Each structure stands twice: as C-alpha cells, then as structure tokens.
C-alpha positions in Angstrom: -158.8 -300.9 18.1 -159.9 -302.5 15.1 -162.7 -302.4 12.7 -164.2 -299.6 10.7 -163.1 -296.0 11.6 -159.7 -297.6 13.4 -157.0 -295.2 13.8 -153.7 -296.9 12.8 -150.9 -296.7 15.6 -148.9 -293.7 14.6 -146.2 -294.1 17.2 -142.5 -293.9 15.9 -139.5 -295.3 16.9 -138.3 -295.0 20.6 -135.3 -292.8 20.4 -134.0 -292.9 23.8 -134.6 -294.7 27.1 -132.5 -294.6 30.5 -130.0 -296.9 30.8 -130.3 -300.0 33.3 -127.4 -298.3 35.1 -128.8 -295.0 35.2 -128.2 -294.6 39.1 -124.3 -295.2 38.7 -123.8 -293.5 35.3 -125.8 -290.3 35.3 -125.3 -287.1 37.5 -128.8 -287.3 39.3 -128.1 -291.1 40.3 -124.8 -290.1 42.0 -126.9 -287.4 43.6 -129.3 -289.6 45.0 -126.7 -291.8 46.1 -125.2 -288.9 47.8 -128.5 -288.0 49.5 -128.8 -291.6 50.8 -125.2 -291.4 52.4 -124.9 -288.0 53.5 -128.6 -286.9 54.5 -130.1 -290.4 55.1 -132.7 -289.6 52.2 -133.6 -292.4 50.1 -136.1 -292.1 47.0 -137.7 -294.6 45.0 -137.7 -292.6 41.9 -137.8 -289.2 40.3 -141.3 -288.2 41.1 -140.5 -288.7 45.0 -137.1 -286.8 44.5 -139.2 -283.9 43.0 -141.6 -284.0 45.7 -139.3 -283.6 48.3 -137.4 -280.8 46.4 -140.6 -278.6 46.5 -141.9 -279.4 50.0 -138.6 -279.2 51.7 -137.1 -276.1 50.4 -134.3 -275.7 53.0 -133.4 -279.6 52.7 -133.1 -279.5 49.1 -131.3 -276.1 48.3 -129.1 -276.6 51.2 -128.2 -280.2 49.7 -127.4 -278.4 46.2 -125.0 -276.0 48.1 -123.3 -279.0 49.5 -123.3 -281.5 46.7 -121.9 -279.1 44.6 -119.4 -277.6 46.9 -120.0 -274.2 46.8 -116.9 -271.8 47.2 -118.1 -269.1 49.5 -115.9 -266.1 50.9 -118.3 -266.1 53.7 -120.7 -268.7 54.8 -124.5 -268.4 54.8 -126.6 -268.3 58.2 -129.8 -270.0 57.0 -131.1 -271.5 53.8 -134.4 -269.5 53.8 -134.7 -267.0 56.4 -137.9 -265.5 55.0 -140.4 -266.8 52.7 -142.3 -263.8 52.0 -143.2 -263.1 48.1 -141.8 -261.2 46.7 -138.7 -260.6 49.0 -137.7 -264.2 49.9 -134.2 -264.1 51.5 -132.0 -266.9 50.6 -128.6 -267.8 52.0 -128.4 -264.6 54.0 -124.7 -263.8 54.9 -123.0 -266.0 52.2 -120.6 -264.2 50.0 -119.4 -265.6 46.7 -118.9 -265.2 43.1 -120.9 -266.7 39.9 -117.7 -266.2 37.8 -115.4 -267.7 40.2 -117.2 -270.9 39.7 -117.7 -270.4 36.2 -114.0 -270.1 35.5 -112.2 -272.0 38.1 -108.6 -271.6 38.9 -107.0 -275.0 38.9 -104.3 -276.2 36.4 -106.2 -279.4 35.9 -108.5 -278.5 33.1 -106.3 -275.8 31.7 -106.1 -277.6 28.5 -109.5 -278.8 28.5 -112.0 -277.3 25.8 -114.2 -274.4 27.1 -115.5 -272.6 24.1 -115.7 -274.0 20.4 -117.2 -271.2 18.2 -118.6 -271.1 14.7 -119.3 -267.8 12.9 -120.3 -266.4 9.2 -118.1 -263.6 10.0 -115.0 -265.4 10.7 -113.0 -268.6 11.0 -113.8 -271.1 13.9 -112.3 -270.3 17.1 -111.6 -272.7 20.0 -110.5 -271.6 23.6 -109.2 -273.9 26.3 -110.2 -273.1 30.1 -106.5 -271.8 30.3 -106.9 -269.7 27.2 -110.3 -268.2 28.6 -109.3 -267.4 32.4 -106.4 -265.5 30.6 -108.7 -263.4 28.3 -111.1 -262.7 31.3 -108.4 -261.7 33.6 -107.0 -259.4 30.9 -110.5 -258.0 30.3 -111.3 -257.6 33.7 -108.1 -255.4 34.3 -109.1 -253.5 31.2 -112.5 -252.8 32.9 -111.0 -251.8 36.0 -108.4 -249.2 34.2 -111.8 -247.7 33.0 -112.9 -247.5 36.5 -115.8 -250.3 36.4 -116.7 -251.1 39.9 -119.4 -253.3 42.2 -122.6 -252.3 41.0 -121.9 -250.5 37.8 -123.4 -251.5 34.6 -121.7 -253.1 31.5 -123.9 -253.8 28.5 -123.1 -255.3 25.2 -124.5 -254.9 21.4 -122.4 -258.2 20.8 -123.1 -261.5 19.0 -122.9 -264.9 20.3 -119.0 -265.1 20.3 -116.2 -266.0 22.8 -115.5 -262.0 23.2 -119.1 -261.7 24.6 -118.5 -264.4 27.2 -115.0 -263.0 28.2 -116.6 -259.5 28.8 -119.7 -261.1 30.8 -117.2 -263.2 32.9 -114.9 -260.2 33.4 -117.8 -258.2 34.4 -119.2 -260.7 36.8 -115.7 -261.0 38.3 -115.6 -257.4 39.5 -119.1 -257.4 41.0 -120.5 -255.2 37.9 -124.0 -255.9 36.4 -124.3 -257.3 33.0 -126.9 -256.9 30.1 -126.8 -257.8 26.5 -128.6 -257.7 23.4 -128.0 -259.0 20.1 -127.1 -256.7 17.0 -129.7 -257.9 14.9 -131.9 -255.9 17.3 -132.7 -252.1 16.2 -131.7 -249.0 17.9 -134.9 -248.5 19.7 -135.6 -252.5 21.0 -131.8 -251.8 22.5 -132.6 -248.5 24.1 -136.0 -249.6 25.3 -133.9 -252.3 27.5 -130.5 -251.0 28.1 -131.6 -247.4 29.0 -133.1 -248.6 31.9 -130.1 -249.7 33.3 -128.0 -246.4 33.1 -124.9 -248.3 31.8 -121.5 -247.2 32.2 -119.7 -249.2 29.4 -121.1 -250.3 26.0 -119.1 -253.3 24.2 -120.3 -253.4 20.4 -119.4 -254.7 17.2 -119.7 -252.5 13.8 -121.4 -255.3 12.1 -121.5 -258.8 11.4 -121.7 -261.5 8.4 -125.2 -263.3 7.8 -125.4 -266.2 5.3 -123.1 -264.4 2.5 -123.5 -260.7 3.3 -122.3 -258.0 5.3 -124.9 -256.5 7.9 -123.7 -252.8 8.8 -124.8 -251.8 12.1 -122.7 -248.7 12.6 -125.6 -246.3 12.2 -127.7 -248.4 14.8 -124.6 -248.3 17.3 -124.3 -244.4 16.7 -127.7 -243.9 17.6 -127.7 -246.3 20.9 -124.6 -244.3 22.0 -126.5 -241.1 21.5 -129.5 -242.1 23.4 -127.6 -243.4 26.5 -126.5 -239.9 27.7 -124.5 -241.3 31.2 -122.4 -243.9 29.1 -118.6 -243.2 29.6 -116.9 -245.7 27.6 -117.6 -247.5 24.3 -115.5 -250.7 23.5 -115.5 -251.8 19.8 -114.7 -255.3 18.5 -113.3 -255.6 15.1 -115.4 -258.5 13.8 -115.5 -258.9 10.1 -115.2 -256.1 7.5 -115.6 -253.0 10.2 -115.4 -252.1 13.7 -117.1 -249.6 15.8 -116.3 -245.9 15.2 -114.7 -243.9 18.1 -114.3 -246.5 20.4 -111.6 -248.2 22.6 -110.4 -251.2 20.8 -110.9 -254.8 22.2 -107.3 -255.3 21.8 -106.4 -252.3 23.9 -108.9 -253.6 26.5 -107.2 -257.1 26.6 -103.6 -256.0 26.2 -102.2 -256.1 29.5 -101.9 -259.5 31.3 -103.3 -259.6 34.7 -104.2 -262.1 37.6 -107.7 -263.4 37.6 -109.3 -262.6 41.2 -113.0 -262.4 42.1 -114.6 -260.1 44.3 -117.0 -261.4 46.7 -120.4 -260.4 46.5 -123.8 -261.1 48.6 -125.6 -264.0 47.4 -128.3 -261.8 46.0 -126.1 -259.4 44.5 -127.1 -258.7 41.0 -125.3 -260.6 38.4 -127.3 -259.6 35.0 -130.3 -258.5 33.8 -132.5 -260.0 31.3 -135.7 -258.5 29.6 -139.0 -259.6 28.7 -140.1 -259.5 25.1 -141.6 -256.3 24.8 -145.1 -257.8 23.5 -147.4 -256.0 26.4 -145.5 -252.7 26.6 -141.9 -251.6 27.1 -139.7 -254.8 28.2 -139.5 -255.5 31.7 -136.2 -255.8 33.6 -135.7 -259.1 35.4 -132.7 -259.4 37.5 -130.7 -262.4 38.4 -128.3 -262.8 41.3 -125.0 -264.4 41.7 -126.0 -267.1 44.0 -129.4 -267.7 42.7 -128.2 -268.4 39.3 -125.2 -270.5 40.2 -127.5 -272.9 42.2 -130.1 -273.2 39.8 -128.0 -273.7 36.8 -125.8 -276.2 38.6 -129.0 -278.0 39.5 -130.5 -277.8 35.9 -127.3 -278.4 34.0 -126.4 -281.5 36.2 -129.5 -283.2 37.3 -131.7 -282.3 34.4 -129.2 -282.3 31.5 -126.7 -284.6 32.7 -123.7 -282.3 31.8 -120.1 -283.2 33.1 -116.5 -282.6 32.3 -115.8 -283.3 28.5 -119.4 -283.0 27.4 -120.3 -280.0 24.9 -123.4 -277.9 25.2 -124.8 -276.5 22.0 -128.0 -274.4 21.8 -128.8 -272.0 18.8 -129.3 -268.7 20.5 -128.6 -265.1 20.5 -127.3 -262.7 23.2 -130.8 -261.4 23.9 -132.3 -264.8 25.1 -132.2 -266.4 28.5 -130.8 -269.4 26.4 -127.4 -267.8 26.1 -127.3 -267.3 29.7 -127.7 -271.0 30.3 -125.4 -271.8 27.2 -122.3 -270.3 29.0 -123.3 -271.9 32.2 -122.1 -275.2 30.7 -118.5 -274.2 32.1 -119.9 -274.6 35.6 -120.0 -278.3 34.9 -116.7 -278.1 33.0 -118.3 -278.8 29.7 -117.9 -277.0 26.4 -120.2 -274.0 25.4 -120.6 -274.4 21.4 -121.3 -270.7 20.2 -122.8 -270.3 16.7 -123.1 -267.0 15.4 -125.1 -267.0 11.9 -127.9 -268.7 10.0 -127.5 -272.5 11.0 -129.7 -273.4 8.0 -127.6 -271.7 5.6 -126.4 -272.7 2.6 -128.3 -275.9 3.2 -130.4 -277.7 6.2 -127.9 -280.4 6.2 
C-alpha cells in the first residue's frame, strides 16, 4: 500500500522457521514416519494429522500408547469404551503408574541431568536421574512408614524446588494423591483449596528468600495446620533461615535407603488435584489421573515441544500453577527440569 495514509510494514525479523529436514530431525516427524510404517497412515502435513487426531480418537490415542511404549502392569481392554461426557472411559483395565515413567529405572541415564535448581534462598542444586531416584525411594519409604497408602492425600505448602518434586514423585509411586500450594499464598487461600481434600500429610517450609529478604511463613503454617483437623503428620523442610515448627524433619523422612518400586493403579486413578483460581467463588478442584496425564504430557512435550533426552525445560512457575506439573513432566522425555524459586527479574532484568 502506497500514497497518503499508507501504513508502513511493521513486521519484524522471523525468529525461527522449521528446518528443511524436520521430518527426520523432530519428534513429530519421527512419529509421522512411525504412523506410516506401523499404521499405514500417511499425512501430508500438520493440519491433516490434527484432523485425524480429533476425528479418530481411538486410533490416535492408541497410537500414542504404542509409540511411547507405555509400561502397563495390566493391558487395557479398549482405548475408549464410553464416550459419555462427563464420564468417558479411557483405557479400561489398564494398570500403570505415572511415576514409573517419570523416573525410569535403568542405569543408562543414571548420570544424566534430571533437575537444575536455582533459588534466592540457597545455593544452586543439580540432581542426576540416579540421585533423583534415590531421593524418591527414600521419601517413598518415609511416607510408607507414616502409613501412607493408595488414595491418601499428601499436600504441600512448598516452593518450586527439588524436594517438592521428590515428594510428589514419592506420593505418586505409592498411589497416593498430591496437591500443592506455593508458600506466597496466604493461609485462607491454602485452606480454601487443601481442606477440600481432607489430607493426611502436609509438607511445608517455614519461609523462603525473595530478592534480598526473608519471608517468614511460620504463622501461616500454624494457621493451615489448625484448619486441617484430620491432618496426621507435618513434614518440615529446613529451607533458608528457619524450618517449620513441631514437624517431622525432611532429613528424617529421607534418612533410610530403600528400593524404588511403583504401585500399579488404574488408568484413571487420581494422580493430583489442581484448583481453579477462585475468582468466581471457592476454588474448584480438578482431578487428573495417572494415565491421562501420562499420555497427554508425552504427547504435548514430545510432539508439540519437541523435548528429548539432554534437553532442558524452564518455565517460570510456582507450585500453585498447572505449569509446575508440566515442568516436572519434562522428565518423562529424559529432559531436565529447570526449577527457579525467587524473582527472576532481580536484581536486574538481564
């Protein structure tokens, strides 16, 4: 467009375009090749693949199960046995465990980086998959000593740090149910969420560092404990200056070495509970199952995000947001989860 009133072209430089060899070099390209070889289905491009994925639900999700080689303790009877909404029944009969896929068990990745954690409360931490599996096995044994069984609720008032991931994976390995809130939430916001679950165990910190100051949360922890009347155990992590008062220490929880095992659970057995923001009344609980999250995150992290072994995923998030759950699922692809606790813009934006 030229002449009076013409608007100049404001487009910036293109930051990225798919490589010419995307079919060979990306996970979605390899998946397309696999579909053609194993299923006899060829797709010209992304739009055609997407259309098939929403039109042939059994074919698509069955292919995701097979392509990612889901380790089931019992096989499924049918991909989709009921389409009722709500109440659709997926992969009935299957028994598996999300944490088994998250952590793996082989020695081939024992020395590979699993977690890279930076914090304004303490020095950086990096864990290999071998070290992470050891920590989860210890935490699992500690929770079992406290009597945690499948279906029990384990909740956390914890920041985005490796111990939170360890506790979550240990909880999932037992078939118990997880929920978390970030420690910047006030006691009322936490209780509005976690009291709905009638939890057995609370994991917590006594405070945290933010920028150059200490945020004491011990009073909030006391109020949360008082308003969860059926709570049987509180586990406190010494994080920064102070730990939680009158709590089993994290060091005690993970004191004893143990073998890492995984409780087989039904495909739709609850894995964790997320919550709506609470802007339209009390926060609404949203339950996600072991199998559904496993398949969804393998699909999204692999085919959409192109994560693979040796990659690193960093998403700035707190433990109150569903992106924390997505972040830790990077481990499903043997990629590293980069965990940041603090203000990423401090002391300067660079």
